[in-house]
MARLUM-79566 format. One line per 10 residues: number of its first residue (from 1); their letters; for each residue y negated, x negated, z negated of N, C-alpha, C. Coordinates in steps of 0.1 Angstrom, whole numbers. Each point is the difference from the previous one (the first is absolute). Example, Ala and Ser with C-alpha at 12.3 -4.5 7.8 and 13.67 -1.06 7.14 Angstrom:
2
1> as> 57/-132/-78/-12/9/0/-12/-9/0 | -11/4/7/-11/-9/0/-11/8/-8
This chain:
326
1> xxxxxxxxxx> -987/-1146/-1145/12/3/7/-2/-1/15 | 8/-8/6/-2/-1/15/14/1/6 | 0/2/13/12/0/8/-3/-4/14 | 9/-7/7/-3/-5/13/12/2/9 | -3/4/12/11/2/10/-4/-7/13 | 10/-6/7/-2/-5/13/11/7/9 | -5/6/11/9/9/8/4/-6/13 | 13/1/3/6/-6/12/-2/9/12 | -3/13/-2/-1/9/11/-13/-3/8 | -9/-7/-7/-12/-6/7/-2/-14/-6
11> xxxxxxxxxx> -11/-6/3/-3/-13/-6/-10/3/-12 | 2/12/-6/-9/5/-10/2/-6/-14 | -11/-1/-8/1/-3/-14/-8/11/-7 | 6/5/-11/-7/10/-8/0/-5/-15 | -11/3/-7/-1/-3/-14/-7/11/-7 | 5/2/-13/-6/10/-8/-3/-5/-14 | -11/5/-6/-3/-4/-14/-7/12/-7 | 2/0/-13/-6/10/-8/-6/-6/-13 | -11/5/-5/-7/-6/-11/-5/11/-9 | 1/-1/-13/-4/10/-9/-15/3/0
21> xxxxxxxxxx> -8/-10/4/-14/1/0/-6/-5/-13 | -13/3/-3/-6/-5/-12/-3/11/-10 | 3/12/3/-3/11/-10/12/8/-5 | 10/0/8/12/8/-4/10/-9/-8 | 7/7/-9/10/-7/-8/14/0/7 | 3/9/9/12/1/7/-2/1/15 | 10/-4/8/-1/1/14/9/11/5 | -6/11/6/7/12/4/2/-1/15 | -4/-11/7/2/-1/14/14/-5/3 | 5/3/12/13/-6/5/-2/-3/14
31> xxxxxxxxxx> 8/-10/5/1/-3/14/14/-4/4 | 2/0/13/13/-3/5/-1/-6/14 | 7/-11/3/1/-6/13/15/-1/3 | 5/5/11/15/0/2/2/-1/15 | 12/-7/3/5/-1/13/11/10/2 | 0/7/12/10/9/3/11/-6/9 | 12/0/-5/11/-6/7/11/10/3 | 7/-3/11/13/7/2/11/-9/-6 | 9/6/-7/11/-8/-6/13/8/0 | 11/-7/-1/14/6/0/8/-7/-10
41> xxxxxxxxxx> 6/8/-9/9/-6/-10/15/1/5 | 6/-11/2/14/0/6/10/2/-12 | 7/11/0/10/2/-11/14/-5/3 | 3/0/13/13/-5/4/0/-3/15 | 6/-11/4/0/-4/15/11/-10/2 | 4/0/13/10/-10/4/-7/-13/5 | -13/0/1/-8/-11/4/0/-11/-11 | -2/-12/4/0/-11/-10/-13/-1/-8 | -1/10/-8/-12/0/-9/4/7/-14 | -7/-3/-10/3/5/-13/-3/15/-1
51> xxxxxxxxxx> 9/7/-7/-3/14/-2/-13/1/-9 | -6/11/0/-13/2/-7/-11/-9/5 | 2/-5/12/-11/-8/6/-11/10/5 | -12/-4/-1/-11/8/5/-6/-6/12 | 0/7/11/-6/-5/13/-14/6/2 | -9/-8/5/-14/5/1/-4/-1/15 | -7/11/4/-6/0/13/-14/-5/0 | -8/2/10/-13/-5/1/-10/8/-9 | -11/-6/-3/-10/6/-8/-5/13/8 | -2/11/-7/-4/12/6/-14/4/-3
61> xxxxxxxxxx> -7/-7/-9/-13/3/-3/-4/-5/-14 | -12/4/-4/-6/-4/-12/-6/12/-7 | 1/1/-13/-5/11/-8/-10/-6/-10 | -12/6/0/-11/-4/-10/-4/12/-7 | -2/-1/-13/-3/12/-9/-9/-4/-11 | -10/9/-3/-8/-1/-12/-1/13/-7 | 2/0/-13/-2/13/-8/-8/-3/-12 | -9/9/-3/-10/-1/-11/2/12/-9 | 7/-3/-12/3/11/-9/-12/4/-9 | 1/12/-5/-11/5/-9/6/9/-10
71> xxxxxxxxxx> -6/-1/-12/5/8/-11/1/-8/-13 | -2/7/-12/0/-8/-12/14/-3/-6 | 0/-7/-10/13/-4/-7/10/-6/10 | -5/-9/8/8/-7/10/6/9/10 | -4/12/1/5/10/10/-3/-4/14 | -11/-6/2/-4/-5/14/10/-10/5 | 3/-10/-9/10/-10/4/13/7/4 | 4/10/-8/13/7/2/-1/7/13 | -11/7/3/-1/7/13/1/-9/12 | -7/-11/0/0/-9/12/14/-6/1
81> xxxxxxxxxx> 6/-3/-11/14/-6/0/10/10/6 | -1/13/-4/9/11/5/-2/1/15 | -12/0/4/-3/2/15/7/-11/8 | -2/-12/-4/6/-12/7/15/1/0 | 6/3/-12/14/1/-2/6/11/9 | -7/11/1/5/12/8/0/-4/15 | -11/-7/4/-1/-4/14/11/-9/4 | 3/-10/-9/10/-10/3/14/7/1 | 3/9/-9/13/7/1/1/8/13 | -10/7/4/0/8/12/1/-9/12
91> xxxxxxxxxx> -7/-11/0/0/-9/12/14/-6/2 | 7/-3/-11/13/-6/2/10/9/5 | -3/13/-1/10/10/5/-5/8/12 | -9/-6/7/-6/7/12/3/-8/13 | 5/6/10/3/-7/12/-13/-3/8 | -11/8/-3/-12/-1/8/-6/-14/1 | 2/-8/-11/-7/-12/-1/6/-12/7 | 11/3/7/7/-11/7/1/1/15 | -9/8/6/0/2/14/-15/1/5 | -2/-5/12/-13/1/5/-4/15/3
101> xxxxxxxxxx> -12/3/-2/-5/14/2/-6/2/13 | 5/10/8/-6/4/13/-5/14/-1 | -5/4/12/-7/13/0/10/12/-4 | 12/-1/3/10/10/-3/2/2/-14 | -1/-11/-8/4/2/-14/-12/-3/-10 | -12/-2/6/-11/-3/-8/-4/11/-10 | 1/12/4/-3/11/-8/10/1/-12 | 13/-3/2/9/0/-11/-3/-12/-9 | -4/-11/5/-3/-12/-8/-12/3/-9 | -11/7/6/-11/3/-8/3/10/-11
111> xxxxxxxxxx> 9/10/3/4/9/-10/8/-7/-11 | 7/-10/3/8/-8/-10/-10/-8/-9 | -11/-5/6/-10/-7/-8/-6/10/-10 | -4/12/5/-6/10/-9/10/4/-11 | 13/1/4/10/3/-10/2/-10/-11 | -2/-13/3/0/-10/-10/-10/3/-11 | -12/3/4/-11/2/-10/3/13/-8 | 4/10/7/3/13/-6/10/-1/-11 | 11/-7/3/11/-2/-10/-4/-8/-12 | -8/-10/3/-6/-8/-11/-9/8/-9
121> xxxxxxxxxx> -8/8/7/-9/9/-7/7/10/-9 | 11/6/5/8/9/-8/7/-7/-12 | 4/-12/2/7/-7/-11/-10/-3/-11 | -12/-4/3/-10/-3/-10/-4/13/-7 | -1/11/7/-3/13/-7/11/4/-9 | 13/-3/4/11/4/-9/0/-9/-13 | -2/-13/2/-1/-9/-11/-11/4/-10 | -11/3/6/-12/4/-8/2/13/-8 | 7/10/6/3/12/-7/10/-2/-11 | 8/-10/1/10/-2/-10/-4/-9/-12
131> xxxxxxxxxx> -12/-6/1/-5/-9/-10/-15/3/-4 | -2/5/-12/-14/4/-3/-10/-12/1 | 5/-12/-3/-10/-11/0/-3/-5/14 | 7/6/10/-2/-4/14/-5/11/9 | -4/12/-7/-4/11/8/-13/-3/7 | -1/3/13/-12/-2/8/0/-14/6 | 10/-8/-2/0/-14/6/1/1/15 | -7/-9/7/0/0/14/-1/-14/6 | 0/-1/13/-1/-13/6/-5/2/15 | -8/-9/5/-2/-1/14/11/-7/6
141> xxxxxxxxxx> 2/1/13/10/-8/7/-4/-2/15 | 0/-13/4/-3/-3/14/11/-10/4 | 7/4/11/11/-7/5/-2/-3/15 | 3/-12/4/-1/-3/15/14/-5/4 | 5/6/11/13/-4/5/-3/-7/14 | 3/-13/0/-3/-8/12/12/-2/8 | 0/4/13/11/-2/9/-6/-3/13 | -2/-13/2/-8/-5/12/4/7/13 | -10/5/7/-14/-2/-2/-8/11/-6 | 8/8/-8/-7/12/-6/1/-1/-15
151> xxxxxxxxxx> -10/7/-6/0/2/-15/-3/14/-3 | 8/5/-10/-2/14/-5/-5/-1/-14 | -11/7/-4/-5/0/-13/1/14/-6 | 6/1/-12/1/13/-7/-8/-2/-13 | -7/11/-4/-11/-3/-10/-3/13/-7 | -3/-2/-13/-6/11/-9/-8/-7/-11 | -13/4/-2/-8/-6/-10/-11/-8/5 | -4/-10/-7/-12/-9/4/3/-14/1 | 13/-4/-1/4/-14/5/-2/0/15 | -1/-12/6/-4/-1/14/9/-9/8
161> xxxxxxxxxx> 0/3/13/6/-9/10/-10/-4/10 | -2/-13/2/-10/-5/10/8/-7/11 | -5/1/12/4/-8/11/-11/-9/4 | 1/-13/-1/-11/-9/3/4/-7/14 | -9/3/9/2/-5/14/-14/-6/6 | 0/-12/5/-11/-6/6/-13/1/-9 | 3/-3/-13/-11/-1/-10/-5/13/-5 | 7/11/3/-5/13/-4/12/7/-8 | -4/5/-12/10/7/-8/-1/15/1 | 10/6/5/0/15/2/9/6/-11
171> xxxxxxxxxx> -6/10/-7/7/7/-10/9/11/6 | 13/-1/-1/9/9/6/3/12/-8 | -3/0/-13/3/11/-9/-13/7/-4 | 1/12/-5/-11/8/-5/0/0/-15 | -11/-2/-7/-1/1/-14/1/15/-4 | 10/4/-8/2/13/-4/-8/3/-13 | -13/-2/1/-9/2/-12/-9/11/3 | -6/6/-11/-10/11/2/-13/-6/6 | -3/-13/-3/-11/-6/6/1/-1/15 | 11/-4/5/2/0/15/-1/14/6
181> xxxxxxxxxx> 6/10/-7/-2/13/5/-14/5/1 | -8/-4/-10/-14/3/0/-7/-7/12 | 3/-12/3/-5/-8/11/3/8/13 | 12/4/2/5/7/12/-7/13/1 | -4/6/-11/-6/14/0/-15/-2/1 | -5/-12/0/-15/-2/1/-7/1/-13 | 7/1/-11/-6/1/-13/-3/-13/-7 | 4/-11/6/-2/-13/-6/-1/-10/12 | -10/-9/-1/-1/-10/10/11/-11/-1 | 4/-5/11/11/-10/0/-2/-11/-9
191> xxxxxxxxxx> -13/-5/0/-3/-11/-9/0/3/-15 | 1/13/-3/0/4/-14/14/2/-5 | 10/0/9/14/4/-3/6/-10/-11 | -2/-13/2/7/-9/-9/-5/1/-14 | -13/3/-2/-6/1/-14/0/14/-5 | 4/10/7/0/13/-5/10/2/-11 | -3/9/-10/9/3/-11/12/7/5 | 0/5/12/11/7/6/10/-9/7 | -4/-13/1/9/-9/7/13/-3/-8 | -1/3/-13/12/-2/-9/9/13/-1
201> xxxxxxxxxx> -4/10/7/7/13/-1/9/2/12 | 13/-1/-2/9/2/12/5/14/1 | 0/5/12/6/14/2/14/0/5 | 5/-12/3/13/-1/7/7/-13/-5 | 10/2/-9/8/-11/-5/14/4/-2 | 9/-9/-2/14/3/-3/0/3/-15 | 6/12/-4/0/4/-13/-13/6/-4 | -7/-4/-11/-12/6/-4/2/14/-5 | -10/8/3/1/14/-5/4/10/11 | 4/-5/11/4/8/11/13/8/-3
211> xxxxxxxxxx> 0/13/4/12/8/-2/9/1/12 | -6/-4/12/8/1/12/1/-13/7 | 0/0/13/1/-12/8/-13/-7/0 | 0/-12/6/-13/-8/2/-2/-1/15 | -12/-6/4/-2/-2/14/4/-15/2 | 9/-1/9/5/-14/4/-7/-3/13 | -9/-10/0/-7/-4/12/8/-11/7 | 3/2/13/7/-10/7/-8/-4/13 | 0/-13/2/-8/-5/11/8/-11/7 | -1/-1/13/7/-11/8/-11/-8/6
221> xxxxxxxxxx> 3/-13/0/-9/-10/7/8/-10/7 | -5/-4/12/7/-10/8/-5/-14/-4 | 9/-9/-3/-4/-13/-4/-1/-10/12 | -9/-10/-2/-2/-10/10/1/-14/-7 | 2/-10/9/0/-14/-5/-13/-3/-8 | 2/-6/-11/-12/-4/-8/-5/10/-10 | 6/12/-1/-3/11/-9/4/-5/-14 | -8/6/-10/3/-2/-14/0/14/-6 | 10/3/-8/1/13/-7/-2/-3/-15 | -9/8/-6/-3/-1/-15/2/14/-6
231> xxxxxxxxxx> 8/0/-11/1/12/-9/-6/-4/-13 | -8/9/-6/-6/-3/-13/-2/13/-8 | -1/-2/-13/-4/11/-9/-15/0/-1 | -5/11/-7/-15/1/-1/-6/-10/-9 | 8/-7/-8/-5/-11/-8/-6/-11/9 | 4/-1/12/-5/-10/10/-11/6/8 | 2/12/7/-9/4/10/-13/6/-6 | 0/2/-13/-13/4/-6/-10/-11/-1 | 5/-13/1/-8/-12/0/-1/-7/14 | 10/2/8/0/-7/13/0/10/11
241> xxxxxxxxxx> -11/1/8/-1/9/11/7/-6/12 | 0/8/11/8/-4/12/-5/-13/6 | -14/-2/0/-5/-12/6/4/-12/-8 | -1/1/-13/4/-11/-9/15/-3/2 | 8/10/1/14/-2/1/3/-7/13 | -6/4/11/2/-7/13/-4/-14/0 | -11/-3/-8/-5/-14/-1/10/-9/-7 | 6/6/-11/10/-8/-8/12/-2/8 | 5/10/8/12/-2/8/-3/-11/11 | -12/0/5/-3/-10/10/-1/-14/-6
251> xxxxxxxxxx> -4/-1/-12/-2/-13/-6/14/-6/-4 | 10/8/-3/13/-5/-5/11/4/9 | 8/-9/4/12/3/8/12/4/-8 | 1/-5/-12/12/2/-9/-2/14/-7 | 10/9/1/-1/13/-7/-2/-2/-15 | 6/-10/-6/-1/-2/-14/-14/-4/-4 | -6/-9/8/-14/-4/-2/-9/12/1 | 2/9/9/-8/13/2/1/8/-13 | 13/2/-4/2/9/-12/-7/-6/-12 | 1/-13/-2/-6/-7/-12/-15/1/0
261> xxxxxxxxxx> -6/-2/12/-14/0/1/-6/14/-2 | 7/10/5/-4/14/-1/0/4/-15 | 11/-3/-7/1/3/-14/-11/-7/-8 | -2/-13/3/-11/-7/-6/-13/7/1 | -3/4/12/-13/7/2/-1/13/-8 | 10/8/0/0/12/-8/-2/-2/-14 | 7/-11/-6/-2/-3/-14/-14/-5/-3 | -5/-8/9/-14/-5/-2/-10/11/1 | 3/11/7/-9/11/1/1/10/-11 | 9/-3/-9/2/9/-12/14/3/-4
271> xxxxxxxxxx> 9/1/10/14/1/-3/3/12/-9 | -7/12/2/2/11/-9/13/7/2 | 8/-3/10/12/7/2/11/-10/4 | 13/4/0/10/-8/5/-2/-3/15 | 3/-12/5/-2/-4/13/13/-4/7 | 3/6/11/12/-3/7/-3/-1/15 | 6/-11/6/-3/-2/15/14/-5/6 | 2/5/12/12/-4/8/-6/-4/14 | 4/-12/5/-5/-4/12/11/-4/9 | 0/4/13/10/-3/10/-6/-5/13
281> xxxxxxxxxx> 5/-10/6/-4/-5/13/11/1/10 | 3/12/5/11/2/9/-4/-6/14 | 10/-7/6/-2/-6/13/12/3/8 | 0/8/11/12/3/8/3/-12/8 | 13/-4/-1/5/-11/9/5/5/13 | 5/-9/9/5/4/13/11/10/-1 | 10/-3/-10/11/9/-1/-4/14/-4 | -10/1/-8/-5/13/-4/-6/7/12 | -7/-7/8/-7/6/11/11/5/10 | 10/-8/3/10/4/9/8/12/-4
291> xxxxxxxxxx> 3/0/-13/8/11/-6/-7/14/1 | -13/-1/1/-8/12/0/-6/3/13 | 4/-7/11/-6/2/13/1/15/5 | 10/7/-4/2/14/4/-10/9/-6 | -7/-5/-11/-9/8/-7/-15/-3/2 | -2/-7/11/-14/-5/3/-9/12/2 | 5/12/4/-9/11/2/-5/6/-13 | 4/-5/-11/-4/5/-13/-13/-6/-5 | -6/-9/7/-13/-6/-4/-11/9/1 | -1/11/-8/-10/9/0/-8/0/-13
301> xxxxxxxxxx> -10/8/-2/-8/0/-12/8/4/-12 | -4/-5/-12/7/4/-12/0/15/-2 | 11/5/-6/1/14/-2/-1/3/-15 | -5/11/-4/-1/4/-14/6/14/-1 | 8/2/-10/6/13/-3/0/3/-15 | 0/12/-4/0/3/-14/7/14/-2 | 4/2/-12/5/13/-4/-9/6/-10 | -2/13/1/-10/7/-9/7/6/-12 | -8/-1/-11/4/6/-13/-12/1/-9 | 2/6/-12/-10/2/-9/3/-9/-12
311> xxxxxxxxxx> -9/-10/-3/2/-8/-12/-13/0/-8 | 0/-3/-13/-11/-1/-8/-5/-14/-1 | -14/-2/-1/-5/-14/-1/5/-7/-12 | 1/-13/1/5/-9/-11/-10/-11/-1 | -5/-2/-13/-10/-10/-2/6/-13/-5 | -4/-11/5/4/-13/-6/-9/-5/-10 | -10/8/-3/-10/-3/-11/1/10/-11 | 4/-4/-12/3/9/-11/-13/8/-4 | -12/-5/3/-12/7/-3/-3/12/8 | 8/1/11/-2/11/9/10/11/-1
321> xxxxxx> 10/-2/-9/11/10/-1/-5/14/-3 | -10/1/-8/-5/14/-4/-6/7/12 | -4/-7/10/-6/7/12/10/5/9 | 13/-2/-2/10/4/10/7/13/-5 | 4/8/10/8/12/-3/13/-3/-6 | 5/9/-8/14/-2/-6/0/-6/-13
């Protein structure tokens, strides 16, 4: 399954692809690439145009999303689908997505991003409680909202968002795994994280076994000409580190070629999980630069915010389920 988008708000091209891998029977990953438009539906007018005509304004941005579901009996696929569906419904009914964000409204915008994940989380929990075969289902979710020259990333789980610039891939998201917590606490060496048995245990996902809210991680980054944005599920990044990712992006200009090559590498390395990749090459044009000249003072370091709650760990490895509380 693939999808491709070319965006008029920049000279950008984005492409996404997902693959079941070599060991799984079903694909529980989801991805989305979307353009954000202003539009108006004319119901009646004296002007020489047909009624029910839809008028469109300029492109307002680009949305990239990856979700990695988990749970037996196809529950993981259900969870990731619910998360994406909930986000789409909310986005279509929110005014926040159609205006540039400045200092005065950035806090409200960040709160809106957190609210997107919170509501999707609650919907999955409700669906899980109503269906015995789907109890405990959960999903990661990583979403990037690009509105040149800024990008906001909202995230929960261990899917990732990378910003590749000048041959270096910077991971903008945090892996919400017990292995990463152990690394931060000094109980595990960084080089041991990827192979640790705790790398498959997530303490923060949408749905899962949580009784309350989740932690919605939000980060802002300022984009520059030549940047590449990559979102992926753990089915890719367990096989492709940041250096290899940067090398592949440098070798291929076409986002589709990048996606195809990355999925090929992951499958050649074992393909033990579903593999999903979304690649975007945003390039701000002159019009974009002029429209945002009043916001030039916003070129500061990326910001990260989160909301605190208590959630129980969720394992993506069925062999570890007995080690978890609940």
